[in-house]
C-alpha positions in Angstrom: 209.1 32.8 118.6 210.0 35.5 121.1 208.8 38.9 122.1 211.6 41.3 121.5 212.5 44.5 123.2 211.2 47.5 121.3 213.7 50.3 120.8 212.4 53.6 122.0 213.3 57.3 121.5 216.0 58.6 122.1 217.7 55.3 121.0 219.9 56.4 118.0 219.5 53.0 116.3 215.9 54.1 115.4 217.6 56.6 113.0 219.5 53.8 111.1 218.5 53.0 107.5 217.6 49.4 106.9 219.1 47.1 104.3 217.1 45.2 101.6 216.3 41.6 102.3 218.2 39.3 99.9 217.8 35.9 101.5 214.3 34.5 101.7 215.0 31.5 104.0 214.0 29.9 107.3 216.0 32.5 109.3 213.9 35.3 107.7 210.6 33.5 108.6 211.7 33.0 112.2 212.6 36.7 112.5 209.2 37.6 111.0 207.6 35.4 113.6 209.4 37.3 116.4 208.3 40.6 114.8 204.7 39.5 114.7 204.7 38.2 118.3 206.2 41.5 119.4 203.5 43.5 117.5 200.7 41.4 119.0 202.1 42.0 122.5 201.7 45.8 122.0 198.6 47.7 123.0 196.4 47.6 119.8 199.5 47.9 117.5 198.4 47.8 113.9 201.9 47.7 112.6 205.6 47.2 113.4 208.8 47.6 111.4 211.9 45.4 111.8 214.1 48.3 113.0 211.9 48.8 116.0 213.3 45.5 117.4 216.9 46.2 116.3 216.7 44.2 113.1 217.8 46.5 110.3 216.2 44.9 107.2 213.3 46.2 105.1 210.5 44.2 106.7 207.2 45.5 108.1 203.9 44.0 109.3 200.6 45.9 109.0 197.2 44.6 110.0 194.3 47.1 110.2 191.6 44.5 109.8 190.5 44.9 113.4 189.5 48.5 112.8 185.8 48.7 112.0 184.9 50.2 108.6 188.4 50.4 107.4 189.2 49.2 103.9 192.2 46.8 104.1 194.1 43.9 102.6 194.2 42.0 105.9 197.4 40.9 107.6 200.3 42.0 105.5 204.0 41.0 105.8 205.8 43.3 103.4 209.4 42.7 102.5 211.4 45.4 100.6 208.3 47.6 100.3 208.3 50.7 98.1 205.7 53.3 97.4 205.5 53.7 93.7 202.8 56.4 93.6 200.9 58.5 96.1 198.2 61.1 95.9 196.1 63.3 98.1 197.0 64.2 101.6 195.3 64.4 105.0 196.3 65.2 108.6 195.8 62.4 111.1 196.8 61.4 114.6 199.5 58.8 114.9 201.2 57.0 117.8 204.1 54.5 117.8 205.4 51.7 120.0 208.9 53.4 119.8 207.4 56.7 121.0 205.1 55.4 123.7 204.5 58.7 125.5 203.3 60.9 122.6 200.9 61.0 119.7 200.9 63.6 117.0 199.2 65.1 113.9 201.0 64.0 110.7 200.4 64.7 107.0 200.3 61.5 104.9 199.2 60.6 101.4 195.5 59.4 101.3 196.1 56.8 98.5 199.3 54.9 97.6 200.4 52.2 95.2 202.8 49.8 96.9 205.1 47.1 95.6 206.8 44.5 97.9 207.7 40.9 98.3 206.2 38.2 100.5 208.3 36.1 102.9 209.1 33.6 100.0 210.3 36.5 97.7 207.2 36.5 95.4 206.2 40.0 94.2 203.2 41.8 95.7 201.3 44.9 94.6 198.6 46.8 96.4 196.5 49.9 96.0 195.7 51.3 99.5 193.8 54.2 100.9 192.8 55.8 104.1 193.9 54.4 107.4 195.7 51.4 105.8 197.7 53.7 103.6 198.6 55.9 106.6 199.7 52.8 108.7 201.9 51.5 105.8 203.5 54.9 105.3 204.2 55.2 109.1 205.9 51.7 109.1 207.9 52.4 105.9 209.3 55.6 107.5 211.0 53.3 110.2 212.9 51.6 107.4 214.5 54.9 106.5 215.2 56.0 110.1 212.3 58.3 110.4 209.7 58.6 113.2 206.3 60.2 113.2 207.7 62.9 115.5 209.9 64.0 112.6 206.7 64.6 110.5 204.4 66.2 113.0 202.8 69.4 111.6 204.1 71.5 114.5 205.9 70.2 117.5 204.4 73.1 119.5 200.8 72.5 118.6 200.5 69.0 117.1 202.5 66.8 119.5 200.5 65.5 122.5 201.6 63.7 125.6 199.7 60.5 126.3 197.9 60.4 129.6 198.0 56.6 129.8 199.8 54.0 127.8 199.1 50.4 128.9 201.5 47.6 129.0 204.5 48.9 127.3 205.7 46.1 125.0 209.1 44.7 125.5 209.5 46.6 128.8 210.2 43.4 130.6 210.8 39.8 129.6 211.5 40.6 126.0 214.7 39.3 124.4 217.1 41.9 123.1 218.3 41.5 119.5 
């Protein structure tokens, strides 16, 4: 396992669409291990998408279980995830490992129905709401080359510069992909 360098804006590779996973093998599981280690190295990162480390396949990891009072499904490794249904909407503040200097207000669905595969290729299905649904939508955007800054309500009034951002992941010692 290795901590990988996280791509950051304005890196154009973050705009690249990711390809579906077709091989569920040991190489996939090793890449997932690197993705998870990189997520854990970040400051309170609840999610990460493969494109953020220069791996352009449809893989995300989301774990909001450390957030108190948040309904969740635990630690999720989602391969080829697709939102099948969404409803409601809410504005909430988001940040991103690939946009370390800003946060912003983004409109997201409040409830989603999601299908995906696990690392062995078995089908998964989830009903999600609230913060977990927001986190999953944020990570799925990365798979389509979108960042939260593309979805802020208004760049003039809803994008905020961070005052402090501790220990930027992948800034040193990470292995490029």
